[in-house]
C-alpha positions in Angstrom: 41.4 -59.3 51.0 39.7 -56.7 53.1 37.2 -57.6 55.8 33.7 -58.2 54.5 34.8 -59.3 51.0 32.2 -62.0 50.7 29.6 -60.2 48.7 26.7 -62.4 47.5 26.3 -63.0 43.8 23.0 -63.8 42.1 22.9 -66.3 39.3 22.4 -64.6 35.9 19.3 -65.6 34.0 20.3 -63.1 31.3 21.1 -63.4 27.6 23.3 -60.8 26.2 22.2 -58.5 23.3 24.0 -60.8 20.9 21.8 -63.7 22.1 24.7 -65.5 23.9 23.9 -66.9 27.3 26.7 -66.3 29.8 26.9 -69.9 31.0 28.0 -70.3 34.6 28.8 -66.6 35.1 27.1 -65.0 38.1 25.5 -61.6 37.6 25.8 -58.7 40.1 23.3 -56.2 41.3 24.6 -52.8 42.3 21.7 -52.3 44.6 22.4 -55.5 46.6 23.6 -54.5 50.2 26.3 -57.1 49.8 27.7 -55.4 46.7 27.4 -52.0 48.3 29.5 -53.2 51.2 32.0 -55.2 49.0 32.0 -54.5 45.2 35.6 -55.9 44.9 35.0 -59.7 45.3 32.4 -60.0 42.5 34.5 -57.6 40.3 37.6 -59.8 40.7 35.5 -62.8 39.6 34.3 -61.0 36.6 37.8 -59.9 35.7 38.7 -63.6 35.5 35.6 -65.1 34.1 34.2 -62.3 31.8 36.1 -59.0 31.8 33.6 -57.6 29.4 30.3 -58.9 30.8 26.7 -58.2 29.8 24.7 -57.8 33.1 21.0 -58.4 32.8 20.5 -56.9 36.3 22.3 -53.7 35.3 21.1 -53.6 31.7 24.6 -53.0 30.3 28.2 -54.1 29.9 30.4 -54.3 33.0 34.1 -53.4 32.2 36.3 -54.5 35.1 40.0 -54.9 34.1 42.4 -52.0 34.5 43.6 -51.9 30.9 40.1 -52.0 29.6 38.9 -49.3 32.0 41.7 -47.0 31.1 41.1 -47.6 27.4 37.4 -47.0 27.7 37.9 -43.6 29.4 40.0 -42.5 26.4 37.7 -44.0 23.7 36.0 -41.2 21.8 33.4 -43.8 20.5 32.0 -44.0 24.0 29.7 -41.1 24.9 29.5 -39.4 28.2 26.1 -37.8 27.3 24.3 -40.2 29.6 21.4 -38.2 31.0 18.9 -40.6 29.4 20.2 -43.2 31.8 18.2 -41.5 34.6 15.0 -41.9 32.6 15.2 -45.5 31.6 11.8 -47.1 32.3 10.2 -43.9 33.5 6.7 -43.0 32.1 6.5 -40.1 29.6 4.3 -38.0 31.8 6.9 -38.2 34.6 9.7 -37.2 32.2 7.7 -34.1 31.2 7.8 -33.0 34.8 11.6 -33.3 35.0 12.7 -30.5 32.6 15.3 -29.2 35.0 16.9 -32.6 35.5 17.2 -33.2 31.7 18.5 -29.7 30.9 21.0 -29.1 33.7 22.2 -32.6 34.4 22.9 -32.9 30.6 25.0 -29.7 30.6 27.4 -30.7 33.3 30.9 -31.0 31.7 31.4 -34.6 32.6 28.3 -35.5 30.7 29.2 -33.8 27.5 31.1 -34.9 24.4 33.1 -33.4 21.5 33.3 -29.6 21.0 30.8 -28.7 23.7 32.8 -30.7 26.2 36.1 -29.2 25.2 34.8 -25.6 25.1 33.2 -25.8 28.6 36.2 -27.7 30.0 38.6 -25.0 28.7 36.5 -22.3 30.3 36.3 -24.1 33.6 40.0 -24.7 33.7 40.5 -20.9 33.2 38.4 -20.4 36.3 39.5 -23.4 38.3 43.2 -22.8 37.8 46.1 -22.9 40.2 45.0 -19.5 41.5 41.8 -20.9 42.7 43.7 -23.7 44.5 46.0 -21.2 46.1 42.9 -19.4 47.4 41.7 -22.6 48.9 45.1 -23.3 50.4 45.0 -19.9 52.0 42.0 -20.7 54.1 41.7 -24.5 54.2 43.8 -24.9 57.3 41.6 -22.5 59.1 38.5 -24.4 58.0 40.0 -27.8 59.0 40.9 -26.4 62.5 37.4 -25.1 62.9 36.0 -28.5 62.2 38.5 -30.2 64.5 37.6 -27.8 67.3 34.1 -29.1 66.9 35.4 -32.7 67.2 37.3 -31.8 70.4 34.2 -30.2 71.9 32.0 -33.2 71.1 34.5 -36.1 71.8 32.1 -38.8 70.6 30.0 -38.1 67.5 28.8 -39.2 64.0 31.7 -38.3 61.7 29.4 -38.1 58.8 27.5 -35.2 60.4 30.3 -33.4 62.2 33.1 -33.7 59.6 31.9 -35.0 56.3 28.8 -32.8 56.1 30.8 -29.8 57.3 34.3 -29.6 56.0 33.8 -29.9 52.2 30.7 -27.7 52.4 32.5 -25.0 54.3 35.3 -25.1 51.7 32.9 -24.8 48.8 31.0 -22.0 50.6 34.2 -20.1 51.0 35.4 -20.9 47.5 32.1 -19.6 46.0 32.2 -16.5 48.2 28.8 -17.3 49.8 27.6 -16.2 53.3 28.0 -18.8 56.1 24.2 -19.4 56.2 24.4 -21.2 52.9 26.6 -24.1 54.3 23.8 -26.4 55.3 21.8 -25.7 52.1 24.8 -26.5 49.9 25.3 -29.9 51.6 21.5 -30.7 51.4 21.4 -29.9 47.8 24.5 -32.0 47.1 23.0 -34.9 49.0 19.6 -34.7 47.3 21.3 -34.4 43.9 23.5 -37.4 44.6 20.7 -39.5 46.0 18.9 -39.4 42.7 21.7 -39.1 40.1 23.8 -41.9 41.5 21.1 -44.1 43.0 21.6 -47.9 42.5 17.9 -48.0 41.9 16.3 -44.8 40.5 12.7 -44.1 41.5 10.2 -41.4 40.4 10.4 -39.9 43.9 14.2 -39.5 43.7 13.9 -37.9 40.3 11.3 -35.4 41.4 13.4 -34.5 44.4 16.4 -34.0 42.2 14.4 -31.7 39.9 13.3 -29.6 42.9 16.9 -29.5 44.2 18.2 -28.3 40.8 15.6 -25.5 40.8 16.6 -24.5 44.4 20.2 -24.5 43.4 19.4 -22.2 40.5 17.6 -19.8 42.7 20.6 -19.6 45.0 23.2 -19.1 42.3 21.0 -16.7 40.2 20.9 -14.4 43.2 24.7 -14.0 43.1 25.6 -14.3 39.4 24.3 -10.8 38.4 26.1 -9.3 41.4 29.4 -10.9 40.5 29.0 -9.8 36.8 29.0 -6.2 38.0 31.4 -6.5 41.0 33.7 -9.5 40.4 35.9 -10.8 43.2 38.3 -13.6 43.4 35.7 -16.2 44.3 34.9 -19.1 42.0 31.5 -17.7 40.9 33.2 -14.5 39.7 35.9 -16.4 37.9 33.2 -18.6 36.2 31.2 -15.5 35.2 34.2 -13.8 33.6 35.9 -16.9 32.1 36.6 -16.3 28.4 38.2 -18.1 25.5 38.3 -15.5 22.8 34.6 -14.5 22.4 33.3 -17.6 24.0 31.9 -17.7 27.5 29.6 -19.8 29.5 25.9 -19.2 29.0 23.8 -18.8 32.2 22.4 -22.3 32.0 25.9 -23.8 31.3 27.3 -21.9 34.3 24.5 -23.1 36.6 25.1 -26.7 35.5 28.8 -26.5 36.2 28.1 -24.9 39.6 25.8 -27.8 40.3 28.5 -30.3 39.4 31.1 -28.5 41.6 28.7 -28.6 44.6 28.2 -32.3 44.2 31.8 -33.2 43.5 33.2 -30.8 46.0 30.8 -31.7 48.8 29.4 -35.2 48.5 32.4 -37.0 47.0 34.9 -35.6 49.5 32.5 -36.3 52.3 32.5 -40.0 51.6 36.2 -40.1 51.0 37.0 -38.5 54.4 35.0 -41.2 56.1 36.3 -44.3 54.3 39.9 -43.1 54.5 39.5 -42.4 58.2 38.4 -46.0 58.8 41.3 -47.5 56.9 43.9 -45.4 58.8 42.4 -46.2 62.2 42.2 -49.9 61.3 46.0 -49.9 60.7 47.8 -48.3 63.6 51.1 -48.3 61.6 49.5 -45.9 59.1 48.3 -43.6 61.9 51.7 -43.6 63.5 53.5 -42.9 60.2 51.2 -40.0 59.6 52.2 -38.6 62.9 55.9 -39.2 62.5 56.0 -38.0 58.9 53.2 -35.6 58.1 54.7 -35.1 54.6 53.4 -38.6 53.7 49.8 -37.5 53.9 49.5 -36.7 50.2 50.8 -40.1 49.2 48.7 -41.8 51.9 45.5 -40.2 50.7 46.4 -40.9 47.1 46.8 -44.6 47.9 43.5 -44.7 49.8 41.8 -43.0 46.8 42.8 -46.2 44.9 41.5 -48.6 47.6 39.0 -48.5 49.1 38.4 -45.4 47.0 35.1 -43.5 46.7 34.0 -43.6 43.1 33.0 -47.2 42.1 32.2 -46.6 38.5 31.1 -44.2 35.7 28.8 -44.9 32.7 29.1 -44.4 29.0 26.9 -45.2 26.0 28.4 -46.7 22.9 28.3 -44.1 20.2 28.8 -46.7 17.5 29.2 -50.4 17.1 32.5 -51.5 18.5 34.5 -54.4 20.1 36.2 -54.6 23.5 38.4 -57.6 24.1 36.7 -59.3 21.1 33.2 -58.8 22.4 30.8 -57.0 20.1 29.0 -54.0 21.7 26.2 -52.3 19.8 25.6 -48.6 19.3 23.4 -47.4 22.1 24.5 -50.0 24.7 25.2 -48.9 28.2 28.7 -49.6 29.7 29.5 -49.6 33.4 33.2 -48.7 33.6 34.4 -49.9 37.0 37.0 -47.8 38.8 36.6 -50.2 41.7 37.6 -53.1 39.6 40.5 -51.4 37.9 42.0 -50.2 41.2 42.3 -53.7 42.6 43.5 -55.4 39.5 46.4 -57.6 40.5 47.8 -57.4 37.0 48.7 -53.8 37.8 48.9 -53.4 41.5 50.9 -55.8 43.7 48.9 -56.8 46.9 46.1 -54.5 45.8 44.2 -54.7 49.1 47.3 -53.6 51.1 47.8 -49.9 51.8 51.3 -49.2 50.5 52.3 -45.5 50.7 55.5 -46.3 48.9 53.9 -48.1 46.0 55.9 -47.5 42.8 52.8 -46.9 40.6 50.9 -45.0 43.3 49.5 -42.5 40.8 48.2 -45.0 38.3 44.9 -45.4 40.0 41.6 -44.6 38.3 40.4 -42.5 41.3 39.7 -39.3 39.3 39.0 -41.0 36.0 41.7 -40.7 33.3 41.4 -39.5 29.8 39.1 -36.8 28.3 37.0 -36.3 31.4 39.7 -36.2 34.1 38.3 -34.5 37.2 38.8 -30.8 37.0 38.8 -30.4 40.8 41.1 -33.2 41.8 43.7 -30.9 43.4 41.0 -29.3 45.6 40.0 -32.8 46.9 43.6 -33.8 47.4 44.3 -30.6 49.3 41.3 -31.1 51.7 42.2 -34.7 52.4 45.8 -34.0 53.0 45.2 -31.1 55.4 42.5 -32.9 57.3 44.4 -36.1 58.0 47.7 -34.3 58.8 46.0 -32.1 61.4 43.6 -34.6 62.8 46.1 -37.2 63.7 48.5 -34.6 65.2 45.8 -33.5 67.5 43.8 -36.6 68.3 43.8 -40.3 68.9 40.8 -41.7 66.9 38.6 -44.7 67.6 35.9 -46.2 65.4 32.9 -47.1 67.6 31.0 -49.5 65.4 31.7 -52.8 63.7 29.1 -52.9 61.0 28.3 -50.1 58.5 25.2 -49.3 56.5 26.3 -48.2 53.1 24.9 -45.4 50.9 22.7 -46.9 48.2 24.7 -45.5 45.3 26.1 -47.1 42.2 28.8 -44.4 42.0 29.9 -43.8 45.6 31.3 -46.1 48.2 30.4 -44.6 51.5 28.7 -44.9 54.9 25.4 -43.6 56.1 26.8 -43.2 59.7 30.2 -43.4 61.3 30.4 -43.3 65.0 33.8 -42.2 66.3 35.6 -40.9 69.4 38.3 -38.2 69.1 40.5 -37.9 72.2 43.0 -35.0 72.3 46.6 -36.2 72.5 
């Protein structure tokens, strides 16, 4: 077990939708600081006691075993159209003020089903193809070295601000073909978006902030979209504008929504992953040394660390019809919490799941990017950034973590730190 794996559990007072009381099974709260720091211990318990568990605290079913998580992501009866999850319990008058949240969050490809999902996914793949990744590879080493130069200059700093807030945002800014002055804005918009859309506890204030962030995002991108329609380049906005599948293309609103999704996934997700993986590598000197001795292992190392500790803890789905999972009846409209974090440490699949094993035989079997119909379109971009950063950082520096305790981000989706104090000493 990793350090800190002693998350507190609260006794369930709940009765499931079928009226059955889960005798003796302890519920979890995703907003509990103990769960934010250690989601794995309670998920292991649920895997053994109730792998399909109705959580009163979360208002839905928690799916925690590997085989059930994989099956759920491939199950067309489970709907990804989950924008209503944000509005649960919110007054009607507030919802009427959140038109941008409802429209654009609902159009992001990972929140769509059926034909609309496939149509937009195909168009995105035409834009976000291997050529786009080659473009990233052509400048990512330069961006990484720029960020590492800042690390050398500062010596001691907050990794979240100096690296996590900078590297993914600079990559997205270059990929979009935006001027340098948009780097801070992109990260702020991604952070504001994530603070609301993935909050363990959603509040009216977070939703109003998200609505304003979406409108600000639209103003930025609507400045560049007409220009790229007339004078396309090899940037991602141009490729999205001109993506075609026969006569089909993205509408302006669909394009804006996908750009929002790319900003969030490209900036916020990678930001947290950089920090959590750094801590695991520094905590294990053998990993750091192997990375220095064999830089080619960086891809496998980051792949293993995407499994555990990982970054994405879970995704949600709604039951599109009545169904059963592991003999448990789930009603149409029920919310399901599909736990990547549980699947990735399931000892039925991964030997010594809390050990970092670069040579693991089933290294690529993790749920890091979500399998099935909604597999992450930008997974190679994230892998490329992580591989380049850690290869170069540990060649140039000895790294120390300067804190013992971590305040976690209050997110049901992301596992990450609010602050990470570090020292980078040139080798």
